[in-house]
C-alpha positions in Angstrom: 0.0 0.0 0.0 1.5 3.3 -1.1 2.1 6.2 1.3 1.1 9.4 -0.5 1.2 13.1 0.5 -2.5 14.0 0.9 -4.0 17.3 -0.1 -4.5 19.6 2.9 -5.8 22.8 1.1 -6.1 24.5 -2.2 -3.1 26.8 -1.7 -0.7 24.0 -0.5 1.3 22.5 -3.4 4.3 20.9 -1.7 5.3 19.4 1.6 8.4 18.5 3.5 9.0 15.0 4.9 9.9 16.2 8.4 11.0 12.9 10.0 10.2 9.2 9.9 8.8 7.8 13.1 9.6 4.3 12.1 12.6 2.7 10.4 12.8 1.2 6.9 11.9 -2.5 7.1 10.3 -2.1 10.5 7.0 -3.9 11.2 4.1 -1.4 11.6 0.5 -1.8 12.7 -2.7 -0.2 11.2 -3.2 3.5 12.4 0.3 3.7 13.8 2.0 7.0 13.0 4.7 6.6 10.3 6.1 10.1 9.6 5.7 13.8 10.2 4.8 16.0 7.2 5.3 19.8 7.2 3.6 22.3 4.9 3.8 26.0 5.0 0.8 26.1 7.2 0.5 22.9 9.4 2.4 19.9 10.5 0.6 16.5 10.6 1.3 12.8 10.8 0.7 10.1 8.2 -0.5 6.8 9.7 -0.4 3.2 8.3 -3.5 2.1 6.6 -2.7 -1.6 7.2 -0.4 -3.9 9.1 2.8 -4.7 7.3 6.4 -3.8 6.7 7.5 -0.1 6.1 9.5 0.6 3.0 10.8 4.2 2.8 11.5 5.7 -0.6 11.9 9.4 0.3 14.4 10.5 3.0 13.5 12.9 5.8 14.2 16.5 4.8 13.0 16.1 1.2 10.5 18.5 -0.2 7.9 16.8 -2.5 4.7 17.6 -4.4 1.3 17.0 -3.0 0.2 13.5 -4.1 3.8 12.2 -4.3 4.5 8.6 -3.1 7.1 8.7 -0.3 7.0 5.0 0.7 4.8 2.0 1.1 3.6 -0.6 3.6 3.9 -4.2 2.4 1.0 -6.0 3.8 1.8 -8.9 6.1 1.7 -12.4 4.5 -1.9 -13.7 4.5 -3.4 -10.3 5.2 -4.7 -9.9 1.7 -6.3 -13.3 1.8 -7.9 -12.6 5.2 -9.2 -9.3 3.9 -10.7 -10.9 0.8 -12.3 -13.6 2.9 -14.0 -10.9 5.1 -15.3 -9.1 2.1 -16.9 -12.3 0.8 -18.7 -12.8 4.0 -20.5 -9.4 3.9 -23.0 -10.3 1.2 -23.9 -13.6 3.0 -24.9 -11.6 6.1 -27.2 -9.2 4.2 -30.3 -11.6 4.0 -30.2 -11.9 7.8 -30.7 -8.1 8.2 -33.7 -8.2 5.8 -35.3 -10.9 7.9 -35.0 -9.0 11.1 -38.8 -8.9 11.5 -39.1 -12.7 11.8 -39.0 -14.8 15.1 -35.4 -15.2 16.3 -33.8 -18.6 15.9 -32.4 -20.7 18.7 -28.9 -19.2 18.1 -30.3 -15.7 18.2 -32.3 -16.1 21.4 -30.6 -14.8 24.5 -29.3 -17.3 27.0 -30.3 -17.4 30.6 -26.9 -15.9 31.5 -27.4 -13.0 29.0 -30.9 -12.4 30.4 -29.5 -12.2 33.9 -27.1 -9.6 32.6 -29.9 -7.5 31.2 -29.1 -8.3 27.5 -31.6 -9.6 25.0 -31.0 -9.9 21.3 -27.7 -9.7 19.4 -28.7 -6.4 17.8 -29.5 -4.9 21.2 -26.1 -6.1 22.6 -24.4 -4.5 19.6 -26.1 -1.2 20.4 -24.9 -1.5 24.0 -21.3 -2.0 22.8 -21.6 1.0 20.4 -23.0 3.1 23.3 -20.0 2.2 25.5 -17.5 3.1 22.7 -19.3 6.4 22.1 -19.0 7.5 25.8 -16.8 10.5 26.1 -16.7 11.1 29.8 -14.3 13.9 30.7 -12.7 14.3 27.3 -11.0 17.5 26.4 -12.0 19.1 23.1 -10.3 17.5 20.1 -8.0 15.2 22.1 -10.0 11.9 21.9 -8.6 10.8 25.3 -9.9 10.8 28.8 -8.6 13.3 31.2 -6.8 11.8 34.2 -7.4 13.0 37.7 -4.0 14.5 37.8 -4.7 16.4 34.6 -8.0 17.6 36.0 -6.4 18.9 39.2 -6.6 22.7 39.5 -3.4 24.7 39.8 -3.9 28.0 41.6 -1.4 29.9 39.4 -1.5 33.7 39.3 0.6 33.9 36.2 -0.8 33.8 32.6 -1.7 30.4 31.3 1.2 29.0 29.3 -0.1 28.3 25.8 2.9 26.4 24.5 2.7 23.1 22.8 6.1 21.5 22.7 6.3 17.8 22.3 10.0 17.5 23.2 12.9 19.8 23.7 14.2 21.4 20.5 17.4 19.7 19.5 20.3 22.0 18.7 22.0 21.3 15.4 25.5 19.8 15.5 28.1 22.6 15.3 30.7 22.2 12.7 33.3 24.9 12.0 32.6 28.5 12.6 29.1 28.6 11.0 26.1 26.3 10.9 23.6 26.5 8.1 20.0 25.2 8.8 17.4 24.9 6.0 14.2 26.9 6.8 11.2 24.7 7.2 8.1 25.5 5.2 6.3 26.8 8.2 9.3 29.1 9.1 9.4 30.3 5.5 5.7 31.1 5.6 6.0 33.0 9.0 8.9 35.0 7.5 6.8 35.9 4.4 3.8 37.0 6.5 5.9 39.1 8.9 7.5 40.9 6.0 4.2 41.4 4.3 2.7 42.9 7.5 5.5 45.5 7.6 5.4 46.3 3.9 1.7 46.4 3.3 0.3 48.0 6.4 0.7 51.3 8.3 1.2 49.6 11.7 1.3 51.5 14.9 1.2 50.3 18.5 -0.6 51.8 21.6 0.1 50.8 25.2 -1.8 50.7 28.5 -1.7 48.6 31.7 -4.4 46.6 33.6 -4.7 45.9 37.3 -5.2 42.1 37.5 -6.4 42.1 41.1 -10.0 41.2 40.5 -9.2 38.5 37.9 -6.7 37.0 40.4 -9.4 37.0 43.1 -12.0 35.4 40.9 -9.6 32.6 39.8 -8.6 31.9 43.4 -12.2 32.0 44.6 -13.9 30.0 41.8 -11.0 28.2 40.1 -11.3 24.9 41.9 -15.1 24.6 41.5 -14.7 25.7 37.8 -12.1 22.9 37.3 -14.3 20.2 38.9 -17.4 21.3 37.0 -16.0 21.8 33.5 -12.8 19.7 33.6 -10.6 22.6 32.5 -8.5 25.2 34.3 -9.8 28.8 34.6 -7.1 30.7 32.9 -6.6 34.3 31.9 -7.2 34.0 28.2 -10.9 33.4 28.5 -11.3 36.8 30.3 -9.3 38.5 27.6 -11.2 36.9 24.8 -14.5 38.1 26.4 -13.1 41.6 27.0 -11.9 41.9 23.4 -15.2 40.8 22.0 -17.1 43.4 24.0 -14.6 46.1 23.0 -14.8 45.1 19.3 -18.6 45.6 19.4 -18.0 49.2 20.4 -15.2 49.8 18.0 -15.9 47.6 14.9 -13.1 49.1 12.8 -10.7 46.9 14.8 -12.7 43.8 13.7 -12.4 44.7 10.0 -10.1 44.2 7.0 -9.2 46.0 3.8 -10.2 44.4 0.5 -9.0 46.5 -2.5 -10.7 49.9 -2.1 -13.3 48.7 0.4 -13.3 48.2 4.2 -15.0 44.9 5.2 -16.6 45.1 8.6 -17.1 41.6 10.1 -20.4 41.1 12.0 -19.0 38.0 13.7 -16.0 37.5 16.1 -13.6 34.8 15.2 -10.7 35.3 17.6 -7.2 34.0 16.8 -5.1 32.7 19.7 -1.4 32.7 19.1 0.1 29.4 20.3 3.8 28.6 20.2 4.5 25.1 18.8 7.7 23.1 18.3 8.1 24.4 14.7 6.9 28.0 15.2 3.9 30.2 16.1 0.5 29.2 14.8 -2.8 31.1 15.3 -5.8 28.7 15.5 -9.2 30.5 15.6 -12.1 30.4 18.1 -15.2 30.6 16.0 -18.0 32.9 17.1 -16.3 33.7 20.3 -19.1 36.1 21.3 -21.3 33.0 21.8 -18.8 31.1 23.9 -18.8 30.9 27.7 -15.6 31.0 29.7 -15.3 27.2 30.0 -16.0 26.7 26.3 -13.2 29.2 25.5 -10.7 27.4 27.8 -11.6 24.0 26.4 -11.3 25.3 22.9 -7.8 26.6 23.6 -6.8 23.4 25.4 -8.0 21.5 22.3 -5.8 23.6 20.0 -2.7 23.1 22.2 -3.3 19.3 22.3 -3.8 19.1 18.6 -0.6 21.1 17.9 1.3 18.9 20.3 0.1 15.7 18.5 0.3 17.2 15.0 -3.5 16.9 14.6 -4.2 20.6 13.9 -6.2 21.0 10.7 -5.9 23.7 8.1 -9.5 24.7 8.8 -8.4 25.6 12.4 -6.1 28.3 11.1 -8.3 29.8 8.4 -10.1 33.1 8.8 -10.0 35.0 12.1 -11.0 38.7 12.5 -8.8 39.7 15.5 -5.8 38.1 17.3 -4.6 37.8 20.9 -1.0 36.9 21.7 0.5 36.3 25.1 4.2 37.0 25.3 3.9 37.0 29.1 4.3 33.2 29.2 7.9 33.7 28.1 8.5 36.5 30.6 8.0 39.4 28.2 7.2 42.6 30.0 6.3 44.7 27.0 6.4 44.2 23.2 4.8 45.4 19.9 2.9 42.5 18.5 2.9 42.3 14.7 -0.4 42.2 12.7 -1.8 39.0 11.3 -2.9 40.0 7.8 -5.5 40.6 6.6 -6.6 41.4 10.1 -6.3 45.0 11.2 -5.4 44.7 14.9 -3.8 42.4 17.5 -3.7 42.6 21.3 -0.5 41.7 23.2 -0.7 40.4 26.8 2.4 40.4 29.0 3.8 39.1 32.3 2.0 40.0 35.5 4.2 41.9 37.9 3.5 43.1 41.5 4.2 46.9 41.1 3.6 50.0 43.2 0.7 52.0 41.9 -1.3 55.0 43.2 -4.8 54.3 44.5 -6.9 56.9 46.3 -3.8 59.0 46.9 -1.9 56.0 48.4 0.8 53.9 47.0 -0.2 50.2 47.0 1.2 47.0 45.5 -0.9 45.5 42.7 -0.5 42.7 40.1 -0.2 44.7 36.9 0.0 43.7 33.3 1.1 45.9 30.4 -1.1 45.7 27.3 -0.2 46.6 23.8 -2.4 47.0 20.7 -0.9 47.0 17.2 -3.3 48.3 14.6 -3.4 49.3 10.9 -3.5 53.1 10.8 -5.0 53.0 7.3 -8.5 52.2 8.7 -8.1 52.7 12.4 -7.6 56.1 13.9 -5.4 56.6 17.0 -8.4 57.6 19.0 -10.2 54.4 18.2 -7.2 52.3 19.1 -6.7 54.1 22.4 -10.4 53.9 23.3 -10.5 50.2 22.4 -7.6 49.5 24.7 -9.2 51.5 27.5 -12.4 49.4 27.1 -10.4 46.1 27.3 -8.7 47.5 30.5 -12.1 48.4 32.0 -13.5 44.9 31.4 -10.4 43.2 32.8 -10.3 45.4 36.0 -14.1 45.0 36.5 -15.0 41.7 34.9 -18.3 41.1 36.7 -20.2 43.7 34.6 -18.9 42.1 31.4 -19.8 38.6 32.5 -23.2 39.5 33.8 -24.1 41.3 30.5 -22.9 38.2 28.6 
C-alpha cells in the first residue's frame, strides 16, 4: 500500500517530509504514525492504513509535491487473503438483516446468563457495545482521550496560562566549524513571508496601557477549583481577555475589519485567533463565534488547540479566517512588546507578564498585580483615538469583569 502526501488545502502545493517515526523495514500496525509531514501552514502525521512492513523511498528533509509517493507498507503475509475472505462474508450476512422482523432462531435467542445480565437480542447487545464506545466522559476538546485525575487537578497559578505546545525539547544542530547552516522549514518560511508582508503592506502603529489584574486574580482563586471540577478545564486568563476583546470590538468595529481593495470589510462576527507557540513555530488557531462562547468553552477550545498542535492533529481549517488576534508574550516573561499584525486582520492585542508593582490608588501607593497591554493596529483604517479607546475598554473589562460577565 502506497504512502502518499495528501491534499491539505487549495493553496498548498508541496510538503516537507519532516521525519520518519519508524525505520525502513520495520513492522508497523494499522493506524500507527509513520512520519511527520510539514507544509507552509501545518504539521501533521501520516499513519499506516494496514499492518505490514514499512518501505521508505523518500528520505527525511526532502520536499515533495502533493500526491507524491514517499514510501509503502507491504501487507503482512496472509493479510490480503484474510481481507478478501472478510469481504466475501459481507453479502452472505445481508439476508439476515432483511429478515429481522421474523422470530429469532435458537442461536439468536438470549441465553439465561445473558438475560441475567440485562441483555436480550444480538442487535441490542451490539447497540450496548456501540454506546460504550461512544461514551466521552471527561474528554478534552479534540483530544479523543480521557482526562486523568492528575490532569484535572486545578493549579492555583496567578501567572498567565502558558499556551505552549512543545512535544519534546528542540534539538540544537551539531556545530561544525565557525558557522552552521540550517534549511528553513516550510512553516518558518511562511512565517517570514507573512511578517515581511505585514511590515510592507500595512501602516502599523502600537498603543500601550496597563491593567490591574487584582479582580481577575481573586476570581480565579475563589472559583477556580469549582470551575475545574465542573468543567474539567482550568480557569485561565485567556478566556477573560477573549471576552473583554469581543465586548470592545462591538463598540469599535473598525478593529474587527479588514481592507479588500478599495473597500473596508466590517465583520459582523467575532472569530478570535489565539497565538500558540508550537515546536516548529507560532500558529494562530481560531475560536469561531467567540461572542457566543462561555468561559469554560473558550478554555476548552484553547486546550484542544494546544493538544492538537502537540500531537500534529491541527487541521488547516483551524487556522483559516480570524478577525482579531490575541498573543500572550507573558508566558515567556515578556514585560512589553509590539505584536505584529496577522494580515488581513487590522489589529492584534498583546498580553504580557504580571508583575507586582507599586501604583497609586486613592492618593496612596499600593502594590498591585499589573500587566502591560499593547495593541498594534493598521492606521489606514483605524484612527489613533479608536485604538486608544478600544484598549481602554479592554482594560475596564479586565479590571471590573463582573459587569462584562453579567451582561454576557
